[in-house]
N, CA, C and O atoms as a GROMACS GRO file, in nm:
protein
  508
    1UNK      N    1  11.683   9.040   6.041
    1UNK     CA    2  11.652   9.149   6.130
    1UNK      C    3  11.494   9.146   6.157
    1UNK      O    4  11.419   9.130   6.061
    2UNK      N    5  11.447   9.162   6.276
    2UNK     CA    6  11.313   9.165   6.296
    2UNK      C    7  11.258   9.307   6.295
    2UNK      O    8  11.328   9.402   6.330
    3UNK      N    9  11.142   9.320   6.258
    3UNK     CA   10  11.074   9.450   6.254
    3UNK      C   11  11.033   9.493   6.392
    3UNK      O   12  10.982   9.413   6.471
    4UNK      N   13  11.056   9.615   6.420
    4UNK     CA   14  11.010   9.672   6.558
    4UNK      C   15  10.882   9.746   6.531
    4UNK      O   16  10.869   9.822   6.436
    5UNK      N   17  10.786   9.720   6.622
    5UNK     CA   18  10.658   9.783   6.624
    5UNK      C   19  10.654   9.883   6.746
    5UNK      O   20  10.686   9.845   6.859
    6UNK      N   21  10.617  10.007   6.720
    6UNK     CA   22  10.606  10.110   6.826
    6UNK      C   23  10.455  10.137   6.839
    6UNK      O   24  10.385  10.154   6.740
    7UNK      N   25  10.410  10.142   6.963
    7UNK     CA   26  10.270  10.185   6.994
    7UNK      C   27  10.276  10.336   7.014
    7UNK      O   28  10.335  10.387   7.109
    8UNK      N   29  10.210  10.407   6.918
    8UNK     CA   30  10.211  10.558   6.937
    8UNK      C   31  10.085  10.616   6.986
    8UNK      O   32  10.068  10.737   6.995
    9UNK      N   33   9.992  10.526   7.020
    9UNK     CA   34   9.874  10.572   7.076
    9UNK      C   35   9.887  10.618   7.225
    9UNK      O   36   9.960  10.555   7.301
   10UNK      N   37   9.821  10.724   7.264
   10UNK     CA   38   9.829  10.766   7.405
   10UNK      C   39   9.772  10.661   7.499
   10UNK      O   40   9.679  10.589   7.463
   11UNK      N   41   9.830  10.652   7.626
   11UNK     CA   42   9.792  10.548   7.713
   11UNK      C   43   9.650  10.594   7.770
   11UNK      O   44   9.630  10.710   7.807
   12UNK      N   45   9.561  10.500   7.775
   12UNK     CA   46   9.435  10.526   7.827
   12UNK      C   47   9.434  10.553   7.972
   12UNK      O   48   9.507  10.483   8.043
   13UNK      N   49   9.364  10.641   8.022
   13UNK     CA   50   9.353  10.660   8.172
   13UNK      C   51   9.470  10.734   8.235
   13UNK      O   52   9.472  10.752   8.357
   14UNK      N   53   9.566  10.775   8.160
   14UNK     CA   54   9.689  10.838   8.213
   14UNK      C   55   9.661  10.992   8.194
   14UNK      O   56   9.637  11.043   8.084
   15UNK      N   57   9.665  11.061   8.313
   15UNK     CA   58   9.634  11.214   8.302
   15UNK      C   59   9.748  11.291   8.231
   15UNK      O   60   9.865  11.255   8.242
   16UNK      N   61   9.712  11.392   8.160
   16UNK     CA   62   9.799  11.483   8.103
   16UNK      C   63   9.903  11.534   8.207
   16UNK      O   64   9.861  11.569   8.318
   17UNK      N   65  10.031  11.541   8.180
   17UNK     CA   66  10.136  11.582   8.279
   17UNK      C   67  10.098  11.725   8.341
   17UNK      O   68  10.126  11.752   8.458
   18UNK      N   69  10.037  11.807   8.263
   18UNK     CA   70   9.994  11.938   8.312
   18UNK      C   71   9.869  11.934   8.396
   18UNK      O   72   9.833  12.038   8.452
   19UNK      N   73   9.799  11.825   8.409
   19UNK     CA   74   9.687  11.819   8.485
   19UNK      C   75   9.708  11.846   8.635
   19UNK      O   76   9.788  11.774   8.696
   20UNK      N   77   9.646  11.939   8.694
   20UNK     CA   78   9.667  11.970   8.841
   20UNK      C   79   9.785  12.072   8.850
   20UNK      O   80   9.816  12.109   8.964
   21UNK      N   81   9.848  12.117   8.756
   21UNK     CA   82   9.959  12.208   8.771
   21UNK      C   83   9.918  12.337   8.832
   21UNK      O   84   9.828  12.403   8.779
   22UNK      N   85   9.976  12.378   8.940
   22UNK     CA   86   9.948  12.502   9.006
   22UNK      C   87  10.038  12.614   8.972
   22UNK      O   88   9.993  12.728   8.958
   23UNK      N   89  10.172  12.582   8.956
   23UNK     CA   90  10.269  12.689   8.926
   23UNK      C   91  10.397  12.626   8.867
   23UNK      O   92  10.426  12.509   8.890
   24UNK      N   93  10.469  12.702   8.796
   24UNK     CA   94  10.601  12.674   8.740
   24UNK      C   95  10.701  12.767   8.820
   24UNK      O   96  10.672  12.886   8.832
   25UNK      N   97  10.813  12.717   8.874
   25UNK     CA   98  10.912  12.812   8.936
   25UNK      C   99  11.038  12.801   8.851
   25UNK      O  100  11.086  12.693   8.818
   26UNK      N  101  11.091  12.922   8.818
   26UNK     CA  102  11.213  12.942   8.739
   26UNK      C  103  11.320  12.982   8.841
   26UNK      O  104  11.316  13.094   8.893
   27UNK      N  105  11.410  12.898   8.869
   27UNK     CA  106  11.513  12.923   8.968
   27UNK      C  107  11.636  12.996   8.908
   27UNK      O  108  11.663  12.991   8.788
   28UNK      N  109  11.710  13.065   9.001
   28UNK     CA  110  11.827  13.148   8.966
   28UNK      C  111  11.939  13.058   8.888
   28UNK      O  112  12.024  13.114   8.819
   29UNK      N  113  11.937  12.920   8.901
   29UNK     CA  114  12.036  12.846   8.833
   29UNK      C  115  11.990  12.790   8.701
   29UNK      O  116  12.058  12.708   8.639
   30UNK      N  117  11.868  12.834   8.656
   30UNK     CA  118  11.814  12.785   8.534
   30UNK      C  119  11.718  12.669   8.548
   30UNK      O  120  11.648  12.636   8.452
   31UNK      N  121  11.715  12.610   8.657
   31UNK     CA  122  11.623  12.487   8.668
   31UNK      C  123  11.482  12.534   8.688
   31UNK      O  124  11.455  12.650   8.721
   32UNK      N  125  11.392  12.441   8.665
   32UNK     CA  126  11.243  12.474   8.672
   32UNK      C  127  11.182  12.365   8.757
   32UNK      O  128  11.219  12.248   8.745
   33UNK      N  129  11.089  12.402   8.842
   33UNK     CA  130  11.004  12.312   8.927
   33UNK      C  131  10.866  12.328   8.901
   33UNK      O  132  10.817  12.440   8.904
   34UNK      N  133  10.792  12.218   8.873
   34UNK     CA  134  10.644  12.222   8.868
   34UNK      C  135  10.592  12.193   9.005
   34UNK      O  136  10.642  12.106   9.077
   35UNK      N  137  10.492  12.268   9.040
   35UNK     CA  138  10.424  12.259   9.169
   35UNK      C  139  10.274  12.223   9.147
   35UNK      O  140  10.196  12.300   9.090
   36UNK      N  141  10.240  12.102   9.196
   36UNK     CA  142  10.108  12.043   9.179
   36UNK      C  143  10.012  12.057   9.290
   36UNK      O  144   9.891  12.043   9.273
   37UNK      N  145  10.068  12.087   9.405
   37UNK     CA  146   9.984  12.098   9.529
   37UNK      C  147  10.065  12.154   9.639
   37UNK      O  148  10.170  12.211   9.611
   38UNK      N  149  10.027  12.144   9.759
   38UNK     CA  150  10.102  12.183   9.879
   38UNK      C  151  10.240  12.139   9.871
   38UNK      O  152  10.258  12.018   9.860
   39UNK      N  153  10.346  12.220   9.875
   39UNK     CA  154  10.478  12.176   9.869
   39UNK      C  155  10.572  12.264   9.961
   39UNK      O  156  10.567  12.388   9.959
   40UNK      N  157  10.662  12.189  10.047
   40UNK     CA  158  10.756  12.256  10.135
   40UNK      C  159  10.889  12.250  10.061
   40UNK      O  160  10.924  12.154   9.991
   41UNK      N  161  10.966  12.365  10.084
   41UNK     CA  162  11.097  12.374  10.024
   41UNK      C  163  11.205  12.401  10.120
   41UNK      O  164  11.178  12.478  10.212
   42UNK      N  165  11.327  12.350  10.114
   42UNK     CA  166  11.435  12.384  10.207
   42UNK      C  167  11.553  12.293  10.185
   42UNK      O  168  11.545  12.204  10.100
   43UNK      N  169  11.665  12.311  10.258
   43UNK     CA  170  11.785  12.226  10.252
   43UNK      C  171  11.751  12.079  10.275
   43UNK      O  172  11.798  11.992  10.202
   44UNK      N  173  11.672  12.052  10.372
   44UNK     CA  174  11.622  11.920  10.403
   44UNK      C  175  11.485  11.936  10.472
   44UNK      O  176  11.470  11.927  10.594
   45UNK      N  177  11.391  11.959  10.388
   45UNK     CA  178  11.250  12.001  10.452
   45UNK      C  179  11.192  11.884  10.522
   45UNK      O  180  11.206  11.767  10.487
   46UNK      N  181  11.118  11.932  10.635
   46UNK     CA  182  11.048  11.842  10.716
   46UNK      C  183  10.929  11.792  10.630
   46UNK      O  184  10.852  11.872  10.578
   47UNK      N  185  10.915  11.658  10.616
   47UNK     CA  186  10.802  11.610  10.531
   47UNK      C  187  10.671  11.632  10.622
   47UNK      O  188  10.668  11.605  10.742
   48UNK      N  189  10.567  11.682  10.553
   48UNK     CA  190  10.441  11.709  10.613
   48UNK      C  191  10.344  11.618  10.534
   48UNK      O  192  10.353  11.601  10.412
   49UNK      N  193  10.246  11.559  10.618
   49UNK     CA  194  10.144  11.471  10.553
   49UNK      C  195  10.064  11.564  10.458
   49UNK      O  196  10.025  11.676  10.491
   50UNK      N  197  10.041  11.503  10.327
   50UNK     CA  198   9.965  11.574  10.225
   50UNK      C  199  10.043  11.668  10.138
   50UNK      O  200   9.991  11.726  10.043
   51UNK      N  201  10.170  11.684  10.173
   51UNK     CA  202  10.253  11.777  10.092
   51UNK      C  203  10.374  11.714  10.032
   51UNK      O  204  10.434  11.622  10.086
   52UNK      N  205  10.408  11.769   9.914
   52UNK     CA  206  10.534  11.732   9.853
   52UNK      C  207  10.652  11.805   9.922
   52UNK      O  208  10.633  11.905   9.991
   53UNK      N  209  10.768  11.756   9.903
   53UNK     CA  210  10.890  11.816   9.962
   53UNK      C  211  11.003  11.835   9.857
   53UNK      O  212  11.039  11.737   9.792
   54UNK      N  213  11.058  11.955   9.839
   54UNK     CA  214  11.164  11.979   9.742
   54UNK      C  215  11.280  12.013   9.815
   54UNK      O  216  11.275  12.106   9.895
   55UNK      N  217  11.392  11.944   9.796
   55UNK     CA  218  11.523  11.972   9.849
   55UNK      C  219  11.595  12.066   9.759
   55UNK      O  220  11.612  12.037   9.640
   56UNK      N  221  11.643  12.188   9.817
   56UNK     CA  222  11.714  12.283   9.743
   56UNK      C  223  11.865  12.283   9.762
   56UNK      O  224  11.918  12.265   9.872
   57UNK      N  225  11.933  12.303   9.647
   57UNK     CA  226  12.085  12.321   9.656
   57UNK      C  227  12.112  12.446   9.725
   57UNK      O  228  12.049  12.548   9.698
   58UNK      N  229  12.209  12.441   9.821
   58UNK     CA  230  12.233  12.569   9.902
   58UNK      C  231  12.381  12.557   9.947
   58UNK      O  232  12.401  12.524  10.064
   59UNK      N  233  12.479  12.580   9.872
   59UNK     CA  234  12.618  12.564   9.914
   59UNK      C  235  12.659  12.672  10.019
   59UNK      O  236  12.753  12.652  10.095
   60UNK      N  237  12.586  12.790  10.022
   60UNK     CA  238  12.619  12.894  10.120
   60UNK      C  239  12.550  12.887  10.251
   60UNK      O  240  12.571  12.972  10.337
   61UNK      N  241  12.460  12.780  10.271
   61UNK     CA  242  12.385  12.762  10.382
   61UNK      C  243  12.301  12.884  10.433
   61UNK      O  244  12.290  12.909  10.553
   62UNK      N  245  12.244  12.957  10.334
   62UNK     CA  246  12.161  13.067  10.382
   62UNK      C  247  12.016  13.022  10.376
   62UNK      O  248  11.928  13.103  10.407
   63UNK      N  249  11.982  12.894  10.336
   63UNK     CA  250  11.844  12.853  10.344
   63UNK      C  251  11.827  12.760  10.465
   63UNK      O  252  11.917  12.686  10.506
   64UNK      N  253  11.701  12.770  10.519
   64UNK     CA  254  11.679  12.692  10.636
   64UNK      C  255  11.638  12.552  10.597
   64UNK      O  256  11.599  12.527  10.483
   65UNK      N  257  11.645  12.463  10.693
   65UNK     CA  258  11.608  12.321  10.671
   65UNK      C  259  11.468  12.317  10.603
   65UNK      O  260  11.454  12.253  10.499
   66UNK      N  261  11.369  12.382  10.659
   66UNK     CA  262  11.239  12.392  10.589
   66UNK      C  263  11.217  12.548  10.581
   66UNK      O  264  11.188  12.612  10.682
   67UNK      N  265  11.232  12.609  10.449
   67UNK     CA  266  11.250  12.756  10.439
   67UNK      C  267  11.107  12.812  10.417
   67UNK      O  268  11.066  12.905  10.486
   68UNK      N  269  11.030  12.753  10.315
   68UNK     CA  270  10.894  12.808  10.277
   68UNK      C  271  10.816  12.701  10.229
   68UNK      O  272  10.860  12.588  10.207
   69UNK      N  273  10.688  12.743  10.212
   69UNK     CA  274  10.584  12.648  10.173
   69UNK      C  275  10.498  12.724  10.062
   69UNK      O  276  10.471  12.843  10.073
   70UNK      N  277  10.459  12.648   9.957
   70UNK     CA  278  10.361  12.697   9.866
   70UNK      C  279  10.227  12.618   9.887
   70UNK      O  280  10.225  12.496   9.904
   71UNK      N  281  10.122  12.694   9.885
   71UNK     CA  282   9.993  12.616   9.909
   71UNK      C  283   9.885  12.674   9.806
   71UNK      O  284   9.879  12.796   9.786
   72UNK      N  285   9.807  12.592   9.748
   72UNK     CA  286   9.698  12.635   9.665
   72UNK      C  287   9.589  12.700   9.742
   72UNK      O  288   9.564  12.651   9.852
   73UNK      N  289   9.519  12.806   9.699
   73UNK     CA  290   9.423  12.868   9.765
   73UNK      C  291   9.285  12.831   9.693
   73UNK      O  292   9.279  12.804   9.573
   74UNK      N  293   9.176  12.833   9.776
   74UNK     CA  294   9.047  12.789   9.721
   74UNK      C  295   9.002  12.869   9.607
   74UNK      O  296   8.925  12.815   9.528
   75UNK      N  297   9.042  12.999   9.586
   75UNK     CA  298   9.000  13.072   9.476
   75UNK      C  299   9.069  13.050   9.352
   75UNK      O  300   9.043  13.119   9.253
   76UNK      N  301   9.166  12.948   9.348
   76UNK     CA  302   9.244  12.918   9.233
   76UNK      C  303   9.372  12.984   9.208
   76UNK      O  304   9.418  13.000   9.094
   77UNK      N  305   9.432  13.022   9.320
   77UNK     CA  306   9.559  13.086   9.310
   77UNK      C  307   9.663  13.007   9.395
   77UNK      O  308   9.643  12.891   9.431
   78UNK      N  309   9.768  13.071   9.424
   78UNK     CA  310   9.876  13.015   9.504
   78UNK      C  311   9.928  13.116   9.609
   78UNK      O  312   9.937  13.236   9.583
   79UNK      N  313   9.964  13.062   9.728
   79UNK     CA  314  10.015  13.148   9.831
   79UNK      C  315  10.145  13.091   9.882
   79UNK      O  316  10.169  12.970   9.874
   80UNK      N  317  10.230  13.180   9.937
   80UNK     CA  318  10.350  13.135   9.996
   80UNK      C  319  10.355  13.163  10.145
   80UNK      O  320  10.300  13.264  10.189
   81UNK      N  321  10.418  13.076  10.226
   81UNK     CA  322  10.438  13.098  10.371
   81UNK      C  323  10.573  13.074  10.408
   81UNK      O  324  10.631  12.970  10.374
   82UNK      N  325  10.633  13.172  10.482
   82UNK     CA  326  10.762  13.161  10.535
   82UNK      C  327  10.753  13.070  10.653
   82UNK      O  328  10.676  13.100  10.744
   83UNK      N  329  10.827  12.961  10.659
   83UNK     CA  330  10.814  12.856  10.762
   83UNK      C  331  10.922  12.891  10.875
   83UNK      O  332  11.003  12.807  10.915
   84UNK      N  333  10.915  13.017  10.919
   84UNK     CA  334  11.004  13.068  11.027
   84UNK      C  335  11.144  13.049  10.995
   84UNK      O  336  11.222  13.011  11.083
   85UNK      N  337  11.187  13.075  10.860
   85UNK     CA  338  11.322  13.058  10.814
   85UNK      C  339  11.419  13.168  10.878
   85UNK      O  340  11.374  13.277  10.914
   86UNK      N  341  11.546  13.135  10.890
   86UNK     CA  342  11.641  13.219  10.953
   86UNK      C  343  11.664  13.340  10.862
   86UNK      O  344  11.682  13.450  10.917
   87UNK      N  345  11.666  13.332  10.742
   87UNK     CA  346  11.692  13.456  10.656
   87UNK      C  347  11.575  13.504  10.582
   87UNK      O  348  11.586  13.591  10.496
   88UNK      N  349  11.460  13.447  10.613
   88UNK     CA  350  11.333  13.508  10.572
   88UNK      C  351  11.308  13.479  10.418
   88UNK      O  352  11.386  13.417  10.345
   89UNK      N  353  11.188  13.533  10.379
   89UNK     CA  354  11.143  13.522  10.238
   89UNK      C  355  11.094  13.665  10.201
   89UNK      O  356  11.016  13.727  10.273
   90UNK      N  357  11.146  13.714  10.082
   90UNK     CA  358  11.101  13.850  10.041
   90UNK      C  359  11.023  13.830   9.909
   90UNK      O  360  11.076  13.762   9.820
   91UNK      N  361  10.905  13.881   9.891
   91UNK     CA  362  10.825  13.878   9.769
   91UNK      C  363  10.852  14.013   9.701
   91UNK      O  364  10.826  14.119   9.757
   92UNK      N  365  10.907  14.006   9.577
   92UNK     CA  366  10.918  14.139   9.490
   92UNK      C  367  10.821  14.123   9.383
   92UNK      O  368  10.819  14.028   9.304
   93UNK      N  369  10.734  14.228   9.384
   93UNK     CA  370  10.636  14.251   9.276
   93UNK      C  371  10.665  14.389   9.220
   93UNK      O  372  10.646  14.490   9.287
   94UNK      N  373  10.710  14.389   9.096
   94UNK     CA  374  10.750  14.522   9.028
   94UNK      C  375  10.876  14.561   9.101
   94UNK      O  376  10.971  14.482   9.108
   95UNK      N  377  10.879  14.685   9.159
   95UNK     CA  378  10.998  14.729   9.227
   95UNK      C  379  10.988  14.726   9.373
   95UNK      O  380  11.081  14.768   9.442
   96UNK      N  381  10.867  14.672   9.428
   96UNK     CA  382  10.849  14.658   9.569
   96UNK      C  383  10.883  14.523   9.627
   96UNK      O  384  10.822  14.422   9.593
   97UNK      N  385  10.978  14.524   9.714
   97UNK     CA  386  11.006  14.392   9.788
   97UNK      C  387  10.951  14.394   9.930
   97UNK      O  388  10.979  14.485  10.008
   98UNK      N  389  10.876  14.298   9.960
   98UNK     CA  390  10.809  14.296  10.100
   98UNK      C  391  10.849  14.171  10.166
   98UNK      O  392  10.825  14.063  10.113
   99UNK      N  393  10.912  14.183  10.283
   99UNK     CA  394  10.947  14.056  10.375
   99UNK      C  395  10.827  14.004  10.421
   99UNK      O  396  10.737  14.078  10.459
  100UNK      N  397  10.816  13.865  10.421
  100UNK     CA  398  10.697  13.793  10.468
  100UNK      C  399  10.703  13.782  10.618
  100UNK      O  400  10.809  13.775  10.681
  101UNK      N  401  10.578  13.780  10.674
  101UNK     CA  402  10.568  13.753  10.814
  101UNK      C  403  10.565  13.604  10.829
  101UNK      O  404  10.482  13.541  10.763
  102UNK      N  405  10.654  13.537  10.913
  102UNK     CA  406  10.646  13.401  10.924
  102UNK      C  407  10.514  13.347  10.970
  102UNK      O  408  10.450  13.398  11.062
  103UNK      N  409  10.473  13.237  10.898
  103UNK     CA  410  10.341  13.175  10.928
  103UNK      C  411  10.225  13.231  10.856
  103UNK      O  412  10.122  13.164  10.846
  104UNK      N  413  10.236  13.350  10.803
  104UNK     CA  414  10.123  13.415  10.736
  104UNK      C  415  10.127  13.382  10.584
  104UNK      O  416  10.232  13.374  10.521
  105UNK      N  417  10.004  13.363  10.530
  105UNK     CA  418   9.988  13.330  10.392
  105UNK      C  419   9.995  13.458  10.303
  105UNK      O  420   9.929  13.553  10.342
  106UNK      N  421  10.066  13.471  10.190
  106UNK     CA  422  10.076  13.584  10.109
  106UNK      C  423  10.042  13.533   9.974
  106UNK      O  424  10.102  13.436   9.929
  107UNK      N  425   9.943  13.596   9.903
  107UNK     CA  426   9.906  13.550   9.768
  107UNK      C  427  10.015  13.590   9.665
  107UNK      O  428  10.079  13.695   9.668
  108UNK      N  429  10.026  13.497   9.578
  108UNK     CA  430  10.137  13.513   9.465
  108UNK      C  431  10.065  13.544   9.335
  108UNK      O  432   9.950  13.505   9.312
  109UNK      N  433  10.138  13.616   9.251
  109UNK     CA  434  10.094  13.649   9.119
  109UNK      C  435  10.202  13.603   9.022
  109UNK      O  436  10.318  13.594   9.064
  110UNK      N  437  10.174  13.575   8.895
  110UNK     CA  438  10.274  13.532   8.802
  110UNK      C  439  10.369  13.656   8.790
  110UNK      O  440  10.324  13.770   8.780
  111UNK      N  441  10.492  13.629   8.791
  111UNK     CA  442  10.596  13.724   8.771
  111UNK      C  443  10.660  13.764   8.910
  111UNK      O  444  10.763  13.830   8.911
  112UNK      N  445  10.596  13.723   9.029
  112UNK     CA  446  10.654  13.757   9.152
  112UNK      C  447  10.793  13.690   9.171
  112UNK      O  448  10.811  13.577   9.124
  113UNK      N  449  10.880  13.747   9.231
  113UNK     CA  450  11.008  13.696   9.260
  113UNK      C  451  11.018  13.674   9.415
  113UNK      O  452  10.989  13.762   9.496
  114UNK      N  453  11.060  13.553   9.448
  114UNK     CA  454  11.092  13.526   9.589
  114UNK      C  455  11.240  13.510   9.611
  114UNK      O  456  11.310  13.432   9.546
  115UNK      N  457  11.286  13.591   9.710
  115UNK     CA  458  11.431  13.591   9.748
  115UNK      C  459  11.440  13.513   9.884
  115UNK      O  460  11.369  13.539   9.981
  116UNK      N  461  11.530  13.422   9.880
  116UNK     CA  462  11.544  13.332  10.000
  116UNK      C  463  11.694  13.308  10.022
  116UNK      O  464  11.756  13.229   9.952
  117UNK      N  465  11.753  13.379  10.123
  117UNK     CA  466  11.886  13.372  10.145
  117UNK      C  467  11.963  13.420  10.015
  117UNK      O  468  11.936  13.527   9.959
  118UNK      N  469  12.059  13.335   9.973
  118UNK     CA  470  12.130  13.364   9.845
  118UNK      C  471  12.068  13.308   9.718
  118UNK      O  472  12.126  13.313   9.610
  119UNK      N  473  11.945  13.254   9.735
  119UNK     CA  474  11.876  13.195   9.620
  119UNK      C  475  11.747  13.281   9.585
  119UNK      O  476  11.694  13.353   9.670
  120UNK      N  477  11.700  13.270   9.456
  120UNK     CA  478  11.579  13.337   9.427
  120UNK      C  479  11.508  13.262   9.319
  120UNK      O  480  11.572  13.178   9.256
  121UNK      N  481  11.383  13.284   9.292
  121UNK     CA  482  11.311  13.220   9.197
  121UNK      C  483  11.194  13.310   9.141
  121UNK      O  484  11.153  13.400   9.214
  122UNK      N  485  11.140  13.292   9.018
  122UNK     CA  486  11.027  13.369   8.977
  122UNK      C  487  10.911  13.265   8.949
  122UNK      O  488  10.927  13.158   8.890
  123UNK      N  489  10.793  13.312   9.002
  123UNK     CA  490  10.672  13.224   8.998
  123UNK      C  491  10.590  13.250   8.874
  123UNK      O  492  10.566  13.365   8.838
  124UNK      N  493  10.548  13.145   8.809
  124UNK     CA  494  10.445  13.161   8.709
  124UNK      C  495  10.324  13.082   8.765
  124UNK      O  496  10.331  12.959   8.775
  125UNK      N  497  10.220  13.147   8.799
  125UNK     CA  498  10.107  13.082   8.858
  125UNK      C  499  10.012  13.041   8.739
  125UNK      O  500   9.979  13.120   8.650
  126UNK      N  501   9.974  12.916   8.745
  126UNK     CA  502   9.886  12.855   8.648
  126UNK      C  503   9.747  12.851   8.693
  126UNK      O  504   9.720  12.798   8.801
  127UNK      N  505   9.650  12.907   8.612
  127UNK     CA  506   9.515  12.915   8.667
  127UNK      C  507   9.429  12.810   8.583
  127UNK      O  508   9.309  12.795   8.607
   0.00000   0.00000   0.00000
């Protein structure tokens, strides 16, 4: 039997997985999504140059093809934009739920909940 040798040293030049992390999203079904930059979300989101795209599970068809977008802001936070979705996006902070105006940026804070059709998520903004 031959001896196996394992290299346990970190790879040189490979950034930490958390490098550039903007937010963590905790979804209603228990899944989590890491956001590293501008990202569009929906059933089949239109790919935008310079942005990631996340396809969302939606058996009830209450999400739009491209429902919303998350964008980093220059001051070190994160904003959400409703991409003219059919059922809209509501940001709930504490007890107050505010429907978004399509196309307008709304700053997010950790703990904010986004309601999108029959789906929802909680945002943890990483600074």
